[in-house]
N, CA, C and O atoms as a GROMACS GRO file, in nm:
protein
  524
    1UNK      N    1  11.334  10.502  16.432
    1UNK     CA    2  11.402  10.391  16.491
    1UNK      C    3  11.472  10.313  16.382
    1UNK      O    4  11.417  10.292  16.274
    2UNK      N    5  11.601  10.267  16.412
    2UNK     CA    6  11.680  10.193  16.306
    2UNK      C    7  11.610  10.070  16.269
    2UNK      O    8  11.526  10.017  16.341
    3UNK      N    9  11.648  10.027  16.150
    3UNK     CA   10  11.599   9.904  16.088
    3UNK      C   11  11.642   9.783  16.179
    3UNK      O   12  11.750   9.781  16.238
    4UNK      N   13  11.551   9.686  16.185
    4UNK     CA   14  11.579   9.574  16.271
    4UNK      C   15  11.680   9.475  16.192
    4UNK      O   16  11.676   9.456  16.071
    5UNK      N   17  11.764   9.419  16.277
    5UNK     CA   18  11.853   9.311  16.211
    5UNK      C   19  11.794   9.173  16.239
    5UNK      O   20  11.840   9.074  16.182
    6UNK      N   21  11.692   9.164  16.324
    6UNK     CA   22  11.628   9.036  16.353
    6UNK      C   23  11.496   9.018  16.279
    6UNK      O   24  11.468   8.904  16.240
    7UNK      N   25  11.415   9.116  16.255
    7UNK     CA   26  11.282   9.101  16.229
    7UNK      C   27  11.246   9.150  16.081
    7UNK      O   28  11.294   9.254  16.035
    8UNK      N   29  11.169   9.079  16.017
    8UNK     CA   30  11.122   9.128  15.878
    8UNK      C   31  10.974   9.156  15.883
    8UNK      O   32  10.913   9.142  15.990
    9UNK      N   33  10.913   9.193  15.773
    9UNK     CA   34  10.768   9.229  15.777
    9UNK      C   35  10.680   9.125  15.834
    9UNK      O   36  10.587   9.157  15.908
   10UNK      N   37  10.705   8.999  15.803
   10UNK     CA   38  10.619   8.891  15.861
   10UNK      C   39  10.624   8.883  16.003
   10UNK      O   40  10.520   8.874  16.069
   11UNK      N   41  10.749   8.886  16.061
   11UNK     CA   42  10.760   8.901  16.210
   11UNK      C   43  10.675   9.015  16.266
   11UNK      O   44  10.594   8.999  16.357
   12UNK      N   45  10.699   9.132  16.204
   12UNK     CA   46  10.633   9.256  16.256
   12UNK      C   47  10.480   9.264  16.243
   12UNK      O   48  10.410   9.329  16.320
   13UNK      N   49  10.432   9.192  16.139
   13UNK     CA   50  10.284   9.172  16.127
   13UNK      C   51  10.230   9.102  16.258
   13UNK      O   52  10.137   9.149  16.324
   14UNK      N   53  10.290   8.993  16.285
   14UNK     CA   54  10.243   8.906  16.400
   14UNK      C   55  10.278   8.973  16.537
   14UNK      O   56  10.204   8.958  16.634
   15UNK      N   57  10.380   9.040  16.542
   15UNK     CA   58  10.415   9.113  16.672
   15UNK      C   59  10.311   9.213  16.691
   15UNK      O   60  10.260   9.226  16.803
   16UNK      N   61  10.271   9.292  16.582
   16UNK     CA   62  10.164   9.395  16.595
   16UNK      C   63  10.020   9.332  16.624
   16UNK      O   64   9.940   9.386  16.700
   17UNK      N   65   9.997   9.220  16.562
   17UNK     CA   66   9.870   9.156  16.585
   17UNK      C   67   9.860   9.104  16.724
   17UNK      O   68   9.751   9.108  16.781
   18UNK      N   69   9.973   9.051  16.788
   18UNK     CA   70   9.965   8.992  16.924
   18UNK      C   71  10.024   9.092  17.031
   18UNK      O   72  10.050   9.056  17.146
   19UNK      N   73  10.046   9.224  16.982
   19UNK     CA   74  10.100   9.324  17.078
   19UNK      C   75  10.231   9.286  17.152
   19UNK      O   76  10.246   9.304  17.273
   20UNK      N   77  10.329   9.231  17.068
   20UNK     CA   78  10.449   9.186  17.135
   20UNK      C   79  10.567   9.266  17.072
   20UNK      O   80  10.682   9.232  17.096
   21UNK      N   81  10.542   9.371  16.992
   21UNK     CA   82  10.658   9.440  16.933
   21UNK      C   83  10.744   9.501  17.036
   21UNK      O   84  10.865   9.502  17.019
   22UNK      N   85  10.691   9.550  17.138
   22UNK     CA   86  10.777   9.618  17.242
   22UNK      C   87  10.869   9.523  17.311
   22UNK      O   88  10.983   9.561  17.336
   23UNK      N   89  10.830   9.400  17.344
   23UNK     CA   90  10.912   9.294  17.406
   23UNK      C   91  11.000   9.249  17.302
   23UNK      O   92  11.115   9.218  17.335
   24UNK      N   93  10.966   9.240  17.181
   24UNK     CA   94  11.058   9.188  17.068
   24UNK      C   95  11.171   9.281  17.043
   24UNK      O   96  11.286   9.241  17.023
   25UNK      N   97  11.132   9.418  17.046
   25UNK     CA   98  11.241   9.522  17.032
   25UNK      C   99  11.333   9.511  17.147
   25UNK      O  100  11.453   9.518  17.124
   26UNK      N  101  11.289   9.493  17.271
   26UNK     CA  102  11.371   9.490  17.392
   26UNK      C  103  11.460   9.374  17.381
   26UNK      O  104  11.576   9.387  17.421
   27UNK      N  105  11.417   9.258  17.330
   27UNK     CA  106  11.500   9.136  17.323
   27UNK      C  107  11.604   9.168  17.205
   27UNK      O  108  11.720   9.131  17.220
   28UNK      N  109  11.572   9.224  17.109
   28UNK     CA  110  11.658   9.253  17.002
   28UNK      C  111  11.774   9.344  17.061
   28UNK      O  112  11.893   9.318  17.040
   29UNK      N  113  11.735   9.450  17.133
   29UNK     CA  114  11.833   9.548  17.185
   29UNK      C  115  11.929   9.478  17.288
   29UNK      O  116  12.046   9.514  17.301
   30UNK      N  117  11.872   9.375  17.361
   30UNK     CA  118  11.959   9.320  17.464
   30UNK      C  119  12.046   9.195  17.404
   30UNK      O  120  12.159   9.172  17.449
   31UNK      N  121  11.990   9.120  17.306
   31UNK     CA  122  12.036   8.998  17.271
   31UNK      C  123  12.123   8.996  17.128
   31UNK      O  124  12.222   8.924  17.113
   32UNK      N  125  12.075   9.079  17.033
   32UNK     CA  126  12.130   9.073  16.902
   32UNK      C  127  12.265   9.152  16.897
   32UNK      O  128  12.286   9.256  16.960
   33UNK      N  129  12.350   9.094  16.818
   33UNK     CA  130  12.485   9.157  16.799
   33UNK      C  131  12.541   9.104  16.675
   33UNK      O  132  12.503   8.999  16.624
   34UNK      N  133  12.637   9.185  16.626
   34UNK     CA  134  12.706   9.139  16.503
   34UNK      C  135  12.843   9.078  16.514
   34UNK      O  136  12.912   9.044  16.417
   35UNK      N  137  12.878   9.067  16.640
   35UNK     CA  138  13.016   9.008  16.677
   35UNK      C  139  13.000   8.919  16.799
   35UNK      O  140  12.911   8.935  16.882
   36UNK      N  141  13.096   8.820  16.804
   36UNK     CA  142  13.084   8.732  16.923
   36UNK      C  143  13.145   8.796  17.038
   36UNK      O  144  13.246   8.866  17.026
   37UNK      N  145  13.080   8.772  17.162
   37UNK     CA  146  13.139   8.815  17.279
   37UNK      C  147  13.230   8.713  17.338
   37UNK      O  148  13.228   8.601  17.288
   38UNK      N  149  13.309   8.738  17.437
   38UNK     CA  150  13.400   8.640  17.495
   38UNK      C  151  13.317   8.526  17.547
   38UNK      O  152  13.363   8.412  17.535
   39UNK      N  153  13.199   8.545  17.604
   39UNK     CA  154  13.109   8.440  17.659
   39UNK      C  155  13.066   8.361  17.534
   39UNK      O  156  13.074   8.238  17.540
   40UNK      N  157  13.024   8.416  17.429
   40UNK     CA  158  12.982   8.341  17.309
   40UNK      C  159  13.096   8.254  17.259
   40UNK      O  160  13.074   8.137  17.229
   41UNK      N  161  13.223   8.311  17.249
   41UNK     CA  162  13.340   8.223  17.206
   41UNK      C  163  13.357   8.103  17.298
   41UNK      O  164  13.370   7.990  17.251
   42UNK      N  165  13.359   8.130  17.432
   42UNK     CA  166  13.371   8.011  17.519
   42UNK      C  167  13.263   7.909  17.507
   42UNK      O  168  13.289   7.789  17.515
   43UNK      N  169  13.145   7.955  17.489
   43UNK     CA  170  13.036   7.859  17.473
   43UNK      C  171  13.044   7.777  17.343
   43UNK      O  172  13.024   7.656  17.341
   44UNK      N  173  13.074   7.847  17.238
   44UNK     CA  174  13.090   7.783  17.109
   44UNK      C  175  13.199   7.682  17.106
   44UNK      O  176  13.183   7.568  17.062
   45UNK      N  177  13.313   7.728  17.155
   45UNK     CA  178  13.436   7.646  17.147
   45UNK      C  179  13.440   7.534  17.248
   45UNK      O  180  13.530   7.451  17.242
   46UNK      N  181  13.345   7.528  17.342
   46UNK     CA  182  13.337   7.407  17.431
   46UNK      C  183  13.226   7.318  17.393
   46UNK      O  184  13.213   7.211  17.450
   47UNK      N  185  13.145   7.356  17.298
   47UNK     CA  186  13.020   7.281  17.250
   47UNK      C  187  13.075   7.141  17.197
   47UNK      O  188  13.183   7.133  17.138
   48UNK      N  189  13.002   7.042  17.220
   48UNK     CA  190  13.024   6.908  17.159
   48UNK      C  191  12.921   6.873  17.044
   48UNK      O  192  12.933   6.773  16.973
   49UNK      N  193  12.821   6.964  17.033
   49UNK     CA  194  12.731   6.955  16.915
   49UNK      C  195  12.661   7.077  16.898
   49UNK      O  196  12.662   7.162  16.987
   50UNK      N  197  12.594   7.097  16.780
   50UNK     CA  198  12.508   7.201  16.750
   50UNK      C  199  12.420   7.153  16.624
   50UNK      O  200  12.439   7.048  16.564
   51UNK      N  201  12.330   7.240  16.598
   51UNK     CA  202  12.238   7.206  16.486
   51UNK      C  203  12.253   7.312  16.381
   51UNK      O  204  12.263   7.431  16.412
   52UNK      N  205  12.256   7.270  16.261
   52UNK     CA  206  12.272   7.361  16.142
   52UNK      C  207  12.148   7.350  16.054
   52UNK      O  208  12.099   7.241  16.026
   53UNK      N  209  12.099   7.463  16.014
   53UNK     CA  210  11.984   7.482  15.921
   53UNK      C  211  12.038   7.541  15.798
   53UNK      O  212  12.105   7.644  15.806
   54UNK      N  213  12.013   7.484  15.679
   54UNK     CA  214  12.055   7.530  15.546
   54UNK      C  215  11.925   7.514  15.464
   54UNK      O  216  11.826   7.453  15.505
   55UNK      N  217  11.934   7.573  15.345
   55UNK     CA  218  11.825   7.555  15.244
   55UNK      C  219  11.902   7.533  15.104
   55UNK      O  220  12.017   7.570  15.080
   56UNK      N  221  11.820   7.467  15.019
   56UNK     CA  222  11.884   7.434  14.885
   56UNK      C  223  11.852   7.558  14.799
   56UNK      O  224  11.796   7.655  14.849
   57UNK      N  225  11.886   7.554  14.677
   57UNK     CA  226  11.876   7.665  14.580
   57UNK      C  227  11.721   7.712  14.562
   57UNK      O  228  11.693   7.825  14.522
   58UNK      N  229  11.626   7.618  14.593
   58UNK     CA  230  11.486   7.656  14.582
   58UNK      C  231  11.426   7.690  14.713
   58UNK      O  232  11.304   7.707  14.720
   59UNK      N  233  11.506   7.703  14.824
   59UNK     CA  234  11.462   7.747  14.952
   59UNK      C  235  11.414   7.628  15.042
   59UNK      O  236  11.372   7.650  15.155
   60UNK      N  237  11.420   7.503  14.990
   60UNK     CA  238  11.372   7.394  15.069
   60UNK      C  239  11.473   7.369  15.181
   60UNK      O  240  11.592   7.351  15.157
   61UNK      N  241  11.419   7.369  15.307
   61UNK     CA  242  11.500   7.371  15.418
   61UNK      C  243  11.550   7.230  15.460
   61UNK      O  244  11.492   7.128  15.422
   62UNK      N  245  11.662   7.226  15.542
   62UNK     CA  246  11.718   7.110  15.596
   62UNK      C  247  11.782   7.144  15.726
   62UNK      O  248  11.843   7.250  15.737
   63UNK      N  249  11.770   7.062  15.826
   63UNK     CA  250  11.828   7.083  15.951
   63UNK      C  251  11.908   6.961  15.988
   63UNK      O  252  11.855   6.850  15.974
   64UNK      N  253  12.036   6.972  16.036
   64UNK     CA  254  12.121   6.860  16.069
   64UNK      C  255  12.193   6.892  16.205
   64UNK      O  256  12.219   7.005  16.246
   65UNK      N  257  12.220   6.775  16.265
   65UNK     CA  258  12.300   6.769  16.388
   65UNK      C  259  12.444   6.759  16.346
   65UNK      O  260  12.475   6.689  16.250
   66UNK      N  261  12.533   6.828  16.414
   66UNK     CA  262  12.678   6.828  16.394
   66UNK      C  263  12.736   6.800  16.534
   66UNK      O  264  12.693   6.862  16.631
   67UNK      N  265  12.829   6.713  16.544
   67UNK     CA  266  12.887   6.685  16.672
   67UNK      C  267  13.041   6.653  16.650
   67UNK      O  268  13.086   6.619  16.541
   68UNK      N  269  13.114   6.666  16.762
   68UNK     CA  270  13.260   6.636  16.761
   68UNK      C  271  13.316   6.667  16.902
   68UNK      O  272  13.245   6.711  16.992
   69UNK      N  273  13.448   6.643  16.915
   69UNK     CA  274  13.502   6.667  17.036
   69UNK      C  275  13.487   6.828  17.085
   69UNK      O  276  13.474   6.919  17.003
   70UNK      N  277  13.490   6.845  17.210
   70UNK     CA  278  13.491   6.987  17.252
   70UNK      C  279  13.610   7.061  17.176
   70UNK      O  280  13.722   7.010  17.169
   71UNK      N  281  13.579   7.178  17.122
   71UNK     CA  282  13.670   7.253  17.050
   71UNK      C  283  13.668   7.235  16.897
   71UNK      O  284  13.746   7.296  16.824
   72UNK      N  285  13.575   7.147  16.850
   72UNK     CA  286  13.578   7.120  16.704
   72UNK      C  287  13.521   7.240  16.630
   72UNK      O  288  13.543   7.254  16.509
   73UNK      N  289  13.449   7.327  16.699
   73UNK     CA  290  13.413   7.454  16.636
   73UNK      C  291  13.505   7.560  16.697
   73UNK      O  292  13.527   7.564  16.818
   74UNK      N  293  13.560   7.649  16.605
   74UNK     CA  294  13.646   7.752  16.651
   74UNK      C  295  13.592   7.888  16.605
   74UNK      O  296  13.551   7.901  16.490
   75UNK      N  297  13.590   7.991  16.693
   75UNK     CA  298  13.570   8.127  16.652
   75UNK      C  299  13.697   8.178  16.593
   75UNK      O  300  13.799   8.184  16.661
   76UNK      N  301  13.693   8.216  16.466
   76UNK     CA  302  13.809   8.253  16.397
   76UNK      C  303  13.824   8.405  16.361
   76UNK      O  304  13.925   8.452  16.310
   77UNK      N  305  13.714   8.474  16.394
   77UNK     CA  306  13.712   8.626  16.379
   77UNK      C  307  13.597   8.680  16.463
   77UNK      O  308  13.519   8.607  16.523
   78UNK      N  309  13.592   8.815  16.464
   78UNK     CA  310  13.487   8.876  16.540
   78UNK      C  311  13.347   8.836  16.506
   78UNK      O  312  13.261   8.839  16.594
   79UNK      N  313  13.320   8.798  16.383
   79UNK     CA  314  13.188   8.742  16.342
   79UNK      C  315  13.200   8.633  16.256
   79UNK      O  316  13.120   8.614  16.164
   80UNK      N  317  13.308   8.548  16.283
   80UNK     CA  318  13.336   8.429  16.192
   80UNK      C  319  13.372   8.304  16.278
   80UNK      O  320  13.444   8.312  16.378
   81UNK      N  321  13.318   8.190  16.235
   81UNK     CA  322  13.364   8.064  16.301
   81UNK      C  323  13.380   7.961  16.189
   81UNK      O  324  13.338   7.977  16.074
   82UNK      N  325  13.446   7.853  16.233
   82UNK     CA  326  13.473   7.744  16.142
   82UNK      C  327  13.460   7.615  16.209
   82UNK      O  328  13.492   7.601  16.327
   83UNK      N  329  13.412   7.514  16.131
   83UNK     CA  330  13.392   7.384  16.182
   83UNK      C  331  13.418   7.285  16.073
   83UNK      O  332  13.402   7.318  15.955
   84UNK      N  333  13.458   7.165  16.107
   84UNK     CA  334  13.484   7.061  16.015
   84UNK      C  335  13.346   6.988  15.984
   84UNK      O  336  13.254   6.990  16.066
   85UNK      N  337  13.335   6.922  15.862
   85UNK     CA  338  13.226   6.844  15.840
   85UNK      C  339  13.269   6.696  15.844
   85UNK      O  340  13.336   6.649  15.752
   86UNK      N  341  13.232   6.626  15.945
   86UNK     CA  342  13.263   6.480  15.951
   86UNK      C  343  13.151   6.412  15.883
   86UNK      O  344  13.051   6.377  15.946
   87UNK      N  345  13.164   6.392  15.755
   87UNK     CA  346  13.056   6.325  15.679
   87UNK      C  347  13.054   6.174  15.716
   87UNK      O  348  13.156   6.105  15.713
   88UNK      N  349  12.935   6.128  15.750
   88UNK     CA  350  12.915   5.996  15.784
   88UNK      C  351  12.836   5.917  15.690
   88UNK      O  352  12.856   5.797  15.677
   89UNK      N  353  12.745   5.983  15.623
   89UNK     CA  354  12.648   5.907  15.537
   89UNK      C  355  12.669   5.931  15.386
   89UNK      O  356  12.608   5.858  15.307
   90UNK      N  357  12.750   6.028  15.341
   90UNK     CA  358  12.773   6.055  15.206
   90UNK      C  359  12.667   6.137  15.136
   90UNK      O  360  12.680   6.159  15.016
   91UNK      N  361  12.559   6.184  15.205
   91UNK     CA  362  12.454   6.257  15.145
   91UNK      C  363  12.498   6.403  15.129
   91UNK      O  364  12.449   6.463  15.034
   92UNK      N  365  12.578   6.465  15.204
   92UNK     CA  366  12.622   6.604  15.189
   92UNK      C  367  12.506   6.702  15.180
   92UNK      O  368  12.511   6.794  15.098
   93UNK      N  369  12.403   6.684  15.262
   93UNK     CA  370  12.284   6.773  15.262
   93UNK      C  371  12.321   6.907  15.292
   93UNK      O  372  12.293   6.997  15.213
   94UNK      N  373  12.389   6.933  15.413
   94UNK     CA  374  12.429   7.068  15.447
   94UNK      C  375  12.524   7.135  15.365
   94UNK      O  376  12.501   7.250  15.327
   95UNK      N  377  12.637   7.068  15.331
   95UNK     CA  378  12.747   7.124  15.250
   95UNK      C  379  12.693   7.142  15.110
   95UNK      O  380  12.722   7.243  15.046
   96UNK      N  381  12.613   7.045  15.057
   96UNK     CA  382  12.565   7.073  14.922
   96UNK      C  383  12.468   7.192  14.917
   96UNK      O  384  12.470   7.272  14.824
   97UNK      N  385  12.380   7.200  15.022
   97UNK     CA  386  12.298   7.322  15.017
   97UNK      C  387  12.376   7.454  15.025
   97UNK      O  388  12.337   7.553  14.964
   98UNK      N  389  12.492   7.454  15.105
   98UNK     CA  390  12.573   7.570  15.116
   98UNK      C  391  12.633   7.614  14.978
   98UNK      O  392  12.650   7.732  14.949
   99UNK      N  393  12.663   7.510  14.898
   99UNK     CA  394  12.722   7.534  14.753
   99UNK      C  395  12.631   7.623  14.672
   99UNK      O  396  12.674   7.702  14.588
  100UNK      N  397  12.498   7.606  14.703
  100UNK     CA  398  12.400   7.677  14.614
  100UNK      C  399  12.322   7.780  14.680
  100UNK      O  400  12.257   7.861  14.615
  101UNK      N  401  12.327   7.780  14.819
  101UNK     CA  402  12.269   7.889  14.896
  101UNK      C  403  12.343   7.899  15.024
  101UNK      O  404  12.336   7.811  15.109
  102UNK      N  405  12.417   8.011  15.035
  102UNK     CA  406  12.511   8.029  15.158
  102UNK      C  407  12.440   8.078  15.285
  102UNK      O  408  12.508   8.108  15.383
  103UNK      N  409  12.308   8.088  15.287
  103UNK     CA  410  12.241   8.124  15.401
  103UNK      C  411  12.238   8.022  15.507
  103UNK      O  412  12.203   7.908  15.475
  104UNK      N  413  12.272   8.050  15.638
  104UNK     CA  414  12.286   7.936  15.732
  104UNK      C  415  12.228   7.983  15.869
  104UNK      O  416  12.223   8.103  15.898
  105UNK      N  417  12.189   7.895  15.943
  105UNK     CA  418  12.150   7.919  16.084
  105UNK      C  419  12.211   7.810  16.169
  105UNK      O  420  12.201   7.692  16.135
  106UNK      N  421  12.279   7.850  16.285
  106UNK     CA  422  12.338   7.762  16.367
  106UNK      C  423  12.260   7.765  16.503
  106UNK      O  424  12.217   7.873  16.543
  107UNK      N  425  12.241   7.657  16.571
  107UNK     CA  426  12.183   7.665  16.703
  107UNK      C  427  12.282   7.585  16.810
  107UNK      O  428  12.292   7.462  16.807
  108UNK      N  429  12.340   7.653  16.886
  108UNK     CA  430  12.418   7.597  16.991
  108UNK      C  431  12.331   7.585  17.117
  108UNK      O  432  12.265   7.682  17.156
  109UNK      N  433  12.330   7.469  17.181
  109UNK     CA  434  12.239   7.458  17.295
  109UNK      C  435  12.286   7.363  17.397
  109UNK      O  436  12.322   7.251  17.363
  110UNK      N  437  12.288   7.400  17.522
  110UNK     CA  438  12.322   7.310  17.633
  110UNK      C  439  12.196   7.280  17.708
  110UNK      O  440  12.128   7.371  17.757
  111UNK      N  441  12.164   7.153  17.719
  111UNK     CA  442  12.038   7.124  17.787
  111UNK      C  443  12.069   7.056  17.923
  111UNK      O  444  11.981   7.001  17.988
  112UNK      N  445  12.201   7.061  17.962
  112UNK     CA  446  12.235   7.003  18.092
  112UNK      C  447  12.280   7.119  18.182
  112UNK      O  448  12.314   7.226  18.131
  113UNK      N  449  12.280   7.100  18.309
  113UNK     CA  450  12.320   7.204  18.398
  113UNK      C  451  12.223   7.325  18.377
  113UNK      O  452  12.102   7.306  18.368
  114UNK      N  453  12.278   7.446  18.368
  114UNK     CA  454  12.199   7.558  18.342
  114UNK      C  455  12.180   7.573  18.186
  114UNK      O  456  12.274   7.598  18.110
  115UNK      N  457  12.044   7.554  18.143
  115UNK     CA  458  12.026   7.560  18.006
  115UNK      C  459  12.066   7.688  17.938
  115UNK      O  460  12.050   7.796  17.996
  116UNK      N  461  12.117   7.679  17.816
  116UNK     CA  462  12.168   7.797  17.744
  116UNK      C  463  12.153   7.771  17.591
  116UNK      O  464  12.162   7.657  17.545
  117UNK      N  465  12.131   7.871  17.520
  117UNK     CA  466  12.127   7.863  17.376
  117UNK      C  467  12.185   7.985  17.305
  117UNK      O  468  12.179   8.096  17.358
  118UNK      N  469  12.241   7.964  17.183
  118UNK     CA  470  12.293   8.076  17.112
  118UNK      C  471  12.262   8.046  16.962
  118UNK      O  472  12.301   7.945  16.904
  119UNK      N  473  12.193   8.137  16.912
  119UNK     CA  474  12.167   8.125  16.772
  119UNK      C  475  12.267   8.223  16.693
  119UNK      O  476  12.293   8.338  16.729
  120UNK      N  477  12.321   8.159  16.577
  120UNK     CA  478  12.412   8.222  16.496
  120UNK      C  479  12.359   8.222  16.344
  120UNK      O  480  12.357   8.116  16.282
  121UNK      N  481  12.320   8.331  16.291
  121UNK     CA  482  12.272   8.343  16.162
  121UNK      C  483  12.357   8.416  16.071
  121UNK      O  484  12.411   8.519  16.113
  122UNK      N  485  12.381   8.373  15.938
  122UNK     CA  486  12.467   8.452  15.849
  122UNK      C  487  12.479   8.378  15.719
  122UNK      O  488  12.386   8.313  15.671
  123UNK      N  489  12.598   8.390  15.662
  123UNK     CA  490  12.628   8.323  15.538
  123UNK      C  491  12.757   8.242  15.557
  123UNK      O  492  12.848   8.275  15.634
  124UNK      N  493  12.755   8.136  15.482
  124UNK     CA  494  12.874   8.042  15.497
  124UNK      C  495  12.928   8.011  15.364
  124UNK      O  496  12.865   8.031  15.260
  125UNK      N  497  13.054   7.958  15.371
  125UNK     CA  498  13.116   7.904  15.250
  125UNK      C  499  13.184   7.769  15.290
  125UNK      O  500  13.213   7.741  15.406
  126UNK      N  501  13.206   7.691  15.185
  126UNK     CA  502  13.266   7.561  15.208
  126UNK      C  503  13.416   7.576  15.145
  126UNK      O  504  13.441   7.631  15.038
  127UNK      N  505  13.506   7.519  15.229
  127UNK     CA  506  13.644   7.526  15.178
  127UNK      C  507  13.712   7.391  15.204
  127UNK      O  508  13.709   7.343  15.318
  128UNK      N  509  13.774   7.330  15.104
  128UNK     CA  510  13.851   7.211  15.122
  128UNK      C  511  13.993   7.233  15.160
  128UNK      O  512  14.065   7.137  15.187
  129UNK      N  513  14.036   7.355  15.164
  129UNK     CA  514  14.169   7.396  15.190
  129UNK      C  515  14.190   7.448  15.332
  129UNK      O  516  14.303   7.483  15.368
  130UNK      N  517  14.088   7.454  15.411
  130UNK     CA  518  14.096   7.509  15.547
  130UNK      C  519  14.144   7.391  15.637
  130UNK      O  520  14.078   7.287  15.640
  131UNK      N  521  14.256   7.408  15.709
  131UNK     CA  522  14.303   7.303  15.787
  131UNK      C  523  14.214   7.277  15.906
  131UNK      O  524  14.241   7.187  15.986
   0.00000   0.00000   0.00000
């Protein structure tokens, strides 16, 4: 079986303990991907908010809310997106973390109408030159 892109040894230990490896593998088979689909792009680009998880250089986590007008997040490539940072409080928790640890998790979620969620995990960079 190919190596998992979603699960590490800790996940697998608990999946085996609670006999959920089969369903976990099925979910990975059906849901995991390395590029955005057309539906993903539409969902992301119409979102008015999302949540971003980052960690500092020592691995201490932080989770923040990011919001803006519909279209403030853009899919810019098959597996790439861009969003502006509208700093409101001057703390720069998310961007500061990304400067020392590029690992990032994004959660796009719609809680109205038909509930939907999309997790996007990867690496990020900060650019002051991106329009």
